[in-house]
N, CA, C and O atoms as CSV, one atom per row, in Angstrom:
chain,resi,resn,atom,element,x,y,z
A,1,MET,N,N,-8.440,7.160,-20.922
A,1,MET,CA,C,-9.066,7.442,-19.661
A,1,MET,C,C,-8.067,8.161,-18.752
A,1,MET,O,O,-6.984,7.641,-18.480
A,2,LYS,N,N,-8.426,9.331,-18.293
A,2,LYS,CA,C,-7.554,10.120,-17.440
A,2,LYS,C,C,-7.733,9.679,-15.996
A,2,LYS,O,O,-8.851,9.558,-15.494
A,3,LYS,N,N,-6.612,9.446,-15.351
A,3,LYS,CA,C,-6.661,9.067,-13.946
A,3,LYS,C,C,-6.747,10.311,-13.090
A,3,LYS,O,O,-6.042,11.293,-13.328
A,4,ARG,N,N,-7.601,10.266,-12.109
A,4,ARG,CA,C,-7.773,11.392,-11.206
A,4,ARG,C,C,-6.722,11.406,-10.108
A,4,ARG,O,O,-6.362,12.466,-9.597
A,5,PHE,N,N,-6.238,10.239,-9.753
A,5,PHE,CA,C,-5.267,10.109,-8.669
A,5,PHE,C,C,-4.013,9.410,-9.188
A,5,PHE,O,O,-4.099,8.450,-9.953
A,6,SER,N,N,-2.851,9.898,-8.767
A,6,SER,CA,C,-1.608,9.218,-9.107
A,6,SER,C,C,-1.442,8.016,-8.186
A,6,SER,O,O,-2.149,7.880,-7.188
A,7,GLU,N,N,-0.506,7.155,-8.532
A,7,GLU,CA,C,-0.277,5.980,-7.699
A,7,GLU,C,C,0.167,6.380,-6.294
A,7,GLU,O,O,-0.217,5.741,-5.314
A,8,GLU,N,N,0.970,7.433,-6.197
A,8,GLU,CA,C,1.429,7.895,-4.887
A,8,GLU,C,C,0.247,8.366,-4.032
A,8,GLU,O,O,0.190,8.089,-2.834
A,9,GLN,N,N,-0.689,9.075,-4.656
A,9,GLN,CA,C,-1.869,9.535,-3.933
A,9,GLN,C,C,-2.717,8.348,-3.471
A,9,GLN,O,O,-3.259,8.352,-2.366
A,10,ILE,N,N,-2.821,7.345,-4.325
A,10,ILE,CA,C,-3.587,6.151,-3.973
A,10,ILE,C,C,-2.963,5.456,-2.770
A,10,ILE,O,O,-3.677,5.007,-1.873
A,11,VAL,N,N,-1.629,5.363,-2.746
A,11,VAL,CA,C,-0.946,4.737,-1.613
A,11,VAL,C,C,-1.226,5.515,-0.330
A,11,VAL,O,O,-1.415,4.916,0.729
A,12,LYS,N,N,-1.254,6.845,-0.418
A,12,LYS,CA,C,-1.555,7.666,0.762
A,12,LYS,C,C,-2.996,7.443,1.231
A,12,LYS,O,O,-3.263,7.391,2.431
A,13,ILE,N,N,-3.909,7.313,0.285
A,13,ILE,CA,C,-5.308,7.050,0.645
A,13,ILE,C,C,-5.427,5.692,1.325
A,13,ILE,O,O,-6.142,5.553,2.318
A,14,LEU,N,N,-4.729,4.690,0.792
A,14,LEU,CA,C,-4.762,3.359,1.402
A,14,LEU,C,C,-4.139,3.370,2.799
A,14,LEU,O,O,-4.546,2.607,3.674
A,15,ALA,N,N,-3.149,4.241,2.997
A,15,ALA,CA,C,-2.508,4.346,4.312
A,15,ALA,C,C,-3.492,4.875,5.359
A,15,ALA,O,O,-3.396,4.529,6.537
A,16,GLU,N,N,-4.427,5.707,4.930
A,16,GLU,CA,C,-5.449,6.206,5.858
A,16,GLU,C,C,-6.253,5.043,6.430
A,16,GLU,O,O,-6.605,5.044,7.609
A,17,HIS,N,N,-6.539,4.061,5.596
A,17,HIS,CA,C,-7.291,2.884,6.053
A,17,HIS,C,C,-6.462,2.082,7.049
A,17,HIS,O,O,-6.982,1.586,8.049
A,18,LYS,N,N,-5.161,1.959,6.766
A,18,LYS,CA,C,-4.288,1.226,7.689
A,18,LYS,C,C,-4.209,1.930,9.040
A,18,LYS,O,O,-4.004,1.294,10.074
A,19,ALA,N,N,-4.377,3.259,9.015
A,19,ALA,CA,C,-4.318,4.034,10.260
A,19,ALA,C,C,-5.605,3.891,11.072
A,19,ALA,O,O,-5.676,4.371,12.203
A,20,GLY,N,N,-6.616,3.240,10.509
A,20,GLY,CA,C,-7.835,2.975,11.264
A,20,GLY,C,C,-9.069,3.710,10.782
A,20,GLY,O,O,-10.134,3.569,11.382
A,21,LYS,N,N,-8.961,4.482,9.728
A,21,LYS,CA,C,-10.115,5.207,9.201
A,21,LYS,C,C,-11.003,4.238,8.415
A,21,LYS,O,O,-10.499,3.349,7.729
A,22,LYS,N,N,-12.308,4.409,8.515
A,22,LYS,CA,C,-13.251,3.527,7.838
A,22,LYS,C,C,-13.277,3.810,6.341
A,22,LYS,O,O,-13.086,4.944,5.902
A,23,VAL,N,N,-13.515,2.756,5.571
A,23,VAL,CA,C,-13.545,2.854,4.111
A,23,VAL,C,C,-14.617,3.846,3.667
A,23,VAL,O,O,-14.386,4.635,2.750
A,24,ARG,N,N,-15.764,3.815,4.293
A,24,ARG,CA,C,-16.867,4.713,3.930
A,24,ARG,C,C,-16.431,6.176,4.079
A,24,ARG,O,O,-16.734,7.006,3.222
A,25,ASP,N,N,-15.723,6.488,5.163
A,25,ASP,CA,C,-15.255,7.860,5.392
A,25,ASP,C,C,-14.182,8.271,4.386
A,25,ASP,O,O,-14.182,9.400,3.895
A,26,ILE,N,N,-13.285,7.364,4.089
A,26,ILE,CA,C,-12.225,7.641,3.111
A,26,ILE,C,C,-12.843,7.905,1.748
A,26,ILE,O,O,-12.468,8.860,1.067
A,27,ALA,N,N,-13.787,7.066,1.349
A,27,ALA,CA,C,-14.436,7.223,0.044
A,27,ALA,C,C,-15.146,8.574,-0.049
A,27,ALA,O,O,-15.054,9.255,-1.070
A,28,ARG,N,N,-15.839,8.955,0.993
A,28,ARG,CA,C,-16.561,10.227,0.992
A,28,ARG,C,C,-15.581,11.405,0.956
A,28,ARG,O,O,-15.801,12.367,0.220
A,29,ASP,N,N,-14.508,11.338,1.741
A,29,ASP,CA,C,-13.531,12.433,1.799
A,29,ASP,C,C,-12.840,12.677,0.463
A,29,ASP,O,O,-12.542,13.818,0.112
A,30,HIS,N,N,-12.588,11.610,-0.275
A,30,HIS,CA,C,-11.832,11.727,-1.524
A,30,HIS,C,C,-12.715,11.681,-2.773
A,30,HIS,O,O,-12.214,11.814,-3.889
A,31,GLY,N,N,-14.005,11.496,-2.596
A,31,GLY,CA,C,-14.920,11.484,-3.733
A,31,GLY,C,C,-14.777,10.266,-4.614
A,31,GLY,O,O,-14.866,10.366,-5.838
A,32,ILE,N,N,-14.557,9.121,-4.006
A,32,ILE,CA,C,-14.440,7.877,-4.759
A,32,ILE,C,C,-15.489,6.903,-4.242
A,32,ILE,O,O,-16.088,7.118,-3.189
A,33,SER,N,N,-15.702,5.833,-4.995
A,33,SER,CA,C,-16.622,4.804,-4.522
A,33,SER,C,C,-15.850,3.813,-3.650
A,33,SER,O,O,-14.626,3.710,-3.723
A,34,GLU,N,N,-16.599,3.097,-2.835
A,34,GLU,CA,C,-15.960,2.072,-2.008
A,34,GLU,C,C,-15.367,0.973,-2.892
A,34,GLU,O,O,-14.338,0.384,-2.560
A,35,ASN,N,N,-16.026,0.705,-4.016
A,35,ASN,CA,C,-15.498,-0.298,-4.950
A,35,ASN,C,C,-14.132,0.120,-5.478
A,35,ASN,O,O,-13.221,-0.703,-5.573
A,36,SER,N,N,-13.987,1.396,-5.822
A,36,SER,CA,C,-12.691,1.890,-6.293
A,36,SER,C,C,-11.626,1.683,-5.232
A,36,SER,O,O,-10.505,1.275,-5.536
A,37,PHE,N,N,-11.980,1.967,-3.985
A,37,PHE,CA,C,-11.026,1.774,-2.892
A,37,PHE,C,C,-10.560,0.326,-2.840
A,37,PHE,O,O,-9.363,0.061,-2.730
A,38,TYR,N,N,-11.497,-0.608,-2.919
A,38,TYR,CA,C,-11.120,-2.020,-2.821
A,38,TYR,C,C,-10.336,-2.491,-4.048
A,38,TYR,O,O,-9.475,-3.364,-3.936
A,39,ILE,N,N,-10.625,-1.929,-5.194
A,39,ILE,CA,C,-9.837,-2.248,-6.400
A,39,ILE,C,C,-8.405,-1.772,-6.206
A,39,ILE,O,O,-7.455,-2.496,-6.505
A,40,TRP,N,N,-8.255,-0.542,-5.701
A,40,TRP,CA,C,-6.913,-0.010,-5.432
A,40,TRP,C,C,-6.202,-0.856,-4.394
A,40,TRP,O,O,-5.010,-1.134,-4.519
A,41,LYS,N,N,-6.935,-1.264,-3.371
A,41,LYS,CA,C,-6.326,-2.056,-2.305
A,41,LYS,C,C,-5.813,-3.378,-2.853
A,41,LYS,O,O,-4.741,-3.845,-2.467
A,42,ARG,N,N,-6.580,-3.976,-3.753
A,42,ARG,CA,C,-6.152,-5.238,-4.356
A,42,ARG,C,C,-4.927,-5.020,-5.244
A,42,ARG,O,O,-4.019,-5.851,-5.263
A,43,LYS,N,N,-4.899,-3.917,-5.970
A,43,LYS,CA,C,-3.814,-3.664,-6.908
A,43,LYS,C,C,-2.547,-3.161,-6.217
A,43,LYS,O,O,-1.446,-3.619,-6.525
A,44,TYR,N,N,-2.702,-2.218,-5.284
A,44,TYR,CA,C,-1.543,-1.560,-4.686
A,44,TYR,C,C,-1.299,-1.990,-3.241
A,44,TYR,O,O,-0.338,-1.537,-2.619
A,45,GLY,N,N,-2.141,-2.844,-2.711
A,45,GLY,CA,C,-2.106,-3.364,-1.357
A,45,GLY,C,C,-1.002,-2.918,-0.431
A,45,GLY,O,O,-1.162,-1.940,0.300
A,46,GLU,N,N,0.099,-3.607,-0.451
A,46,GLU,CA,C,1.185,-3.370,0.494
A,46,GLU,C,C,2.345,-2.593,-0.120
A,46,GLU,O,O,3.445,-2.597,0.434
A,47,MET,N,N,2.126,-1.934,-1.239
A,47,MET,CA,C,3.217,-1.224,-1.909
A,47,MET,C,C,3.494,0.119,-1.242
A,47,MET,O,O,2.595,0.788,-0.733
A,48,SER,N,N,4.773,0.486,-1.266
A,48,SER,CA,C,5.164,1.810,-0.801
A,48,SER,C,C,5.307,2.716,-2.013
A,48,SER,O,O,5.232,2.251,-3.151
A,49,SER,N,N,5.509,3.990,-1.779
A,49,SER,CA,C,5.677,4.934,-2.884
A,49,SER,C,C,6.898,4.587,-3.732
A,49,SER,O,O,6.877,4.751,-4.952
A,50,GLN,N,N,7.956,4.109,-3.089
A,50,GLN,CA,C,9.159,3.720,-3.820
A,50,GLN,C,C,8.893,2.518,-4.719
A,50,GLN,O,O,9.385,2.455,-5.846
A,51,GLU,N,N,8.121,1.578,-4.221
A,51,GLU,CA,C,7.789,0.405,-5.026
A,51,GLU,C,C,6.899,0.777,-6.202
A,51,GLU,O,O,7.019,0.198,-7.281
A,52,ILE,N,N,6.010,1.735,-5.999
A,52,ILE,CA,C,5.153,2.214,-7.087
A,52,ILE,C,C,6.008,2.849,-8.177
A,52,ILE,O,O,5.794,2.598,-9.363
A,53,ALA,N,N,6.971,3.666,-7.779
A,53,ALA,CA,C,7.858,4.317,-8.753
A,53,ALA,C,C,8.660,3.269,-9.520
A,53,ALA,O,O,8.830,3.380,-10.734
A,54,ARG,N,N,9.147,2.261,-8.819
A,54,ARG,CA,C,9.913,1.189,-9.469
A,54,ARG,C,C,9.023,0.402,-10.435
A,54,ARG,O,O,9.463,0.039,-11.527
A,55,LEU,N,N,7.781,0.139,-10.040
A,55,LEU,CA,C,6.841,-0.553,-10.914
A,55,LEU,C,C,6.608,0.234,-12.197
A,55,LEU,O,O,6.618,-0.334,-13.289
A,56,ARG,N,N,6.400,1.537,-12.065
A,56,ARG,CA,C,6.182,2.382,-13.237
A,56,ARG,C,C,7.413,2.365,-14.143
A,56,ARG,O,O,7.286,2.302,-15.365
A,57,GLN,N,N,8.600,2.422,-13.542
A,57,GLN,CA,C,9.838,2.385,-14.315
A,57,GLN,C,C,9.964,1.061,-15.071
A,57,GLN,O,O,10.341,1.050,-16.243
A,58,LEU,N,N,9.654,-0.040,-14.414
A,58,LEU,CA,C,9.729,-1.347,-15.066
A,58,LEU,C,C,8.703,-1.486,-16.187
A,58,LEU,O,O,8.995,-2.082,-17.224
A,59,GLU,N,N,7.501,-0.939,-15.986
A,59,GLU,CA,C,6.481,-0.987,-17.039
A,59,GLU,C,C,6.926,-0.180,-18.257
A,59,GLU,O,O,6.704,-0.601,-19.392
A,60,ASP,N,N,7.550,0.972,-18.030
A,60,ASP,CA,C,8.048,1.780,-19.148
A,60,ASP,C,C,9.161,1.050,-19.899
A,60,ASP,O,O,9.190,1.037,-21.130
A,61,GLU,N,N,10.070,0.448,-19.144
A,61,GLU,CA,C,11.163,-0.297,-19.765
A,61,GLU,C,C,10.622,-1.485,-20.559
A,61,GLU,O,O,11.096,-1.761,-21.662
A,62,ASN,N,N,9.643,-2.183,-20.012
A,62,ASN,CA,C,9.030,-3.312,-20.689
A,62,ASN,C,C,8.389,-2.873,-22.009
A,62,ASN,O,O,8.502,-3.556,-23.027
A,63,SER,N,N,7.716,-1.719,-21.971
A,63,SER,CA,C,7.085,-1.192,-23.179
A,63,SER,C,C,8.129,-0.879,-24.254
A,63,SER,O,O,7.942,-1.209,-25.425
A,64,ARG,N,N,9.219,-0.246,-23.849
A,64,ARG,CA,C,10.290,0.074,-24.815
A,64,ARG,C,C,10.883,-1.201,-25.409
A,64,ARG,O,O,11.139,-1.264,-26.612
A,65,LEU,N,N,11.101,-2.215,-24.572
A,65,LEU,CA,C,11.683,-3.462,-25.055
A,65,LEU,C,C,10.742,-4.183,-26.025
A,65,LEU,O,O,11.196,-4.764,-27.011
A,66,LYS,N,N,9.448,-4.148,-25.751
A,66,LYS,CA,C,8.486,-4.773,-26.670
A,66,LYS,C,C,8.514,-4.089,-28.032
A,66,LYS,O,O,8.448,-4.757,-29.064
A,67,LYS,N,N,8.610,-2.760,-28.040
A,67,LYS,CA,C,8.691,-2.029,-29.305
A,67,LYS,C,C,9.973,-2.377,-30.047
A,67,LYS,O,O,9.969,-2.533,-31.268
A,68,LEU,N,N,11.070,-2.498,-29.303
A,68,LEU,CA,C,12.348,-2.847,-29.908
A,68,LEU,C,C,12.285,-4.229,-30.547
A,68,LEU,O,O,12.771,-4.414,-31.663
A,69,VAL,N,N,11.700,-5.191,-29.863
A,69,VAL,CA,C,11.565,-6.548,-30.412
A,69,VAL,C,C,10.696,-6.526,-31.666
A,69,VAL,O,O,11.008,-7.209,-32.642
A,70,ALA,N,N,9.630,-5.766,-31.654
A,70,ALA,CA,C,8.757,-5.679,-32.827
A,70,ALA,C,C,9.510,-5.073,-34.014
A,70,ALA,O,O,9.396,-5.566,-35.136
A,71,ASP,N,N,10.272,-4.015,-33.773
A,71,ASP,CA,C,11.047,-3.387,-34.842
A,71,ASP,C,C,12.093,-4.353,-35.406
A,71,ASP,O,O,12.251,-4.461,-36.621
A,72,LEU,N,N,12.798,-5.046,-34.524
A,72,LEU,CA,C,13.814,-5.991,-34.982
A,72,LEU,C,C,13.194,-7.162,-35.741
A,72,LEU,O,O,13.791,-7.663,-36.694
A,73,SER,N,N,12.020,-7.597,-35.337
A,73,SER,CA,C,11.338,-8.683,-36.044
A,73,SER,C,C,10.958,-8.253,-37.455
A,73,SER,O,O,11.100,-9.024,-38.404
A,74,LEU,N,N,10.471,-7.011,-37.594
A,74,LEU,CA,C,10.134,-6.504,-38.925
A,74,LEU,C,C,11.377,-6.399,-39.799
A,74,LEU,O,O,11.345,-6.766,-40.974
A,75,ASP,N,N,12.475,-5.899,-39.228
A,75,ASP,CA,C,13.726,-5.809,-39.980
A,75,ASP,C,C,14.191,-7.192,-40.423
A,75,ASP,O,O,14.630,-7.369,-41.560
A,76,ASN,N,N,14.097,-8.160,-39.539
A,76,ASN,CA,C,14.510,-9.521,-39.841
A,76,ASN,C,C,13.673,-10.101,-40.974
A,76,ASN,O,O,14.211,-10.721,-41.891
A,77,MET,N,N,12.366,-9.903,-40.914
A,77,MET,CA,C,11.496,-10.410,-41.978
A,77,MET,C,C,11.825,-9.740,-43.313
A,77,MET,O,O,11.848,-10.405,-44.348
A,78,ALA,N,N,12.076,-8.445,-43.298
A,78,ALA,CA,C,12.416,-7.731,-44.531
A,78,ALA,C,C,13.725,-8.254,-45.112
A,78,ALA,O,O,13.837,-8.437,-46.324
A,79,GLN,N,N,14.708,-8.494,-44.260
A,79,GLN,CA,C,15.987,-9.016,-44.735
A,79,GLN,C,C,15.825,-10.415,-45.323
A,79,GLN,O,O,16.452,-10.735,-46.332
A,80,LYS,N,N,15.003,-11.241,-44.713
A,80,LYS,CA,C,14.762,-12.590,-45.235
A,80,LYS,C,C,14.102,-12.531,-46.610
A,80,LYS,O,O,14.441,-13.312,-47.499
A,81,GLU,N,N,13.163,-11.609,-46.782
A,81,GLU,CA,C,12.503,-11.450,-48.088
A,81,GLU,C,C,13.497,-11.011,-49.157
A,81,GLU,O,O,13.459,-11.504,-50.284
A,82,ILE,N,N,14.387,-10.086,-48.806
A,82,ILE,CA,C,15.397,-9.617,-49.766
A,82,ILE,C,C,16.330,-10.753,-50.130
A,82,ILE,O,O,16.631,-10.949,-51.308
A,83,ILE,N,N,16.792,-11.504,-49.148
A,83,ILE,CA,C,17.687,-12.638,-49.413
A,83,ILE,C,C,16.981,-13.671,-50.274
A,83,ILE,O,O,17.569,-14.207,-51.215
A,84,LYS,N,N,15.737,-13.950,-49.960
A,84,LYS,CA,C,14.972,-14.929,-50.730
A,84,LYS,C,C,14.810,-14.470,-52.174
A,84,LYS,O,O,14.903,-15.276,-53.099
A,85,LYS,N,N,14.569,-13.188,-52.365
A,85,LYS,CA,C,14.348,-12.646,-53.700
A,85,LYS,C,C,15.608,-12.732,-54.565
A,85,LYS,O,O,15.531,-13.061,-55.748
A,86,PHE,N,N,16.757,-12.438,-53.976
A,86,PHE,CA,C,17.999,-12.410,-54.755
A,86,PHE,C,C,18.761,-13.719,-54.790
A,86,PHE,O,O,19.630,-13.889,-55.645
A,87,CYS,N,N,18.476,-14.627,-53.916
A,87,CYS,CA,C,19.247,-15.860,-53.846
A,87,CYS,C,C,18.500,-17.080,-54.399
A,87,CYS,O,O,19.119,-18.118,-54.635
A,88,ASP,N,N,17.194,-16.977,-54.607
A,88,ASP,CA,C,16.442,-18.110,-55.129
A,88,ASP,C,C,16.723,-18.269,-56.620
A,88,ASP,O,O,16.525,-17.331,-57.393
A,89,PRO,N,N,17.181,-19.443,-57.023
A,89,PRO,CA,C,17.363,-19.668,-58.469
A,89,PRO,C,C,16.022,-19.974,-59.114
A,89,PRO,O,O,15.348,-20.938,-58.750
A,90,GLU,N,N,15.655,-19.168,-60.046
A,90,GLU,CA,C,14.368,-19.394,-60.730
A,90,GLU,C,C,14.536,-19.548,-62.183
A,90,GLU,O,O,13.555,-19.743,-62.901
């Protein structure tokens, strides 16, 4: 699913509401539904653009670490199988 708005753009749209603009007007100006606005507000509520960038960086790092753990787990299982195969007296 392609996102139409970046997180930074969403924060700017939410800032319009904080400045006193009505949700109905914001939704019409940006071509979004009021429900989308409230979903964004719940998700990005009080975040600044810097916090959004940091969140994205942490999510990317988390993804890389999960892949690393999965790779190491597979390597560990393979090594255990090799050790079991060559060290078991049969």
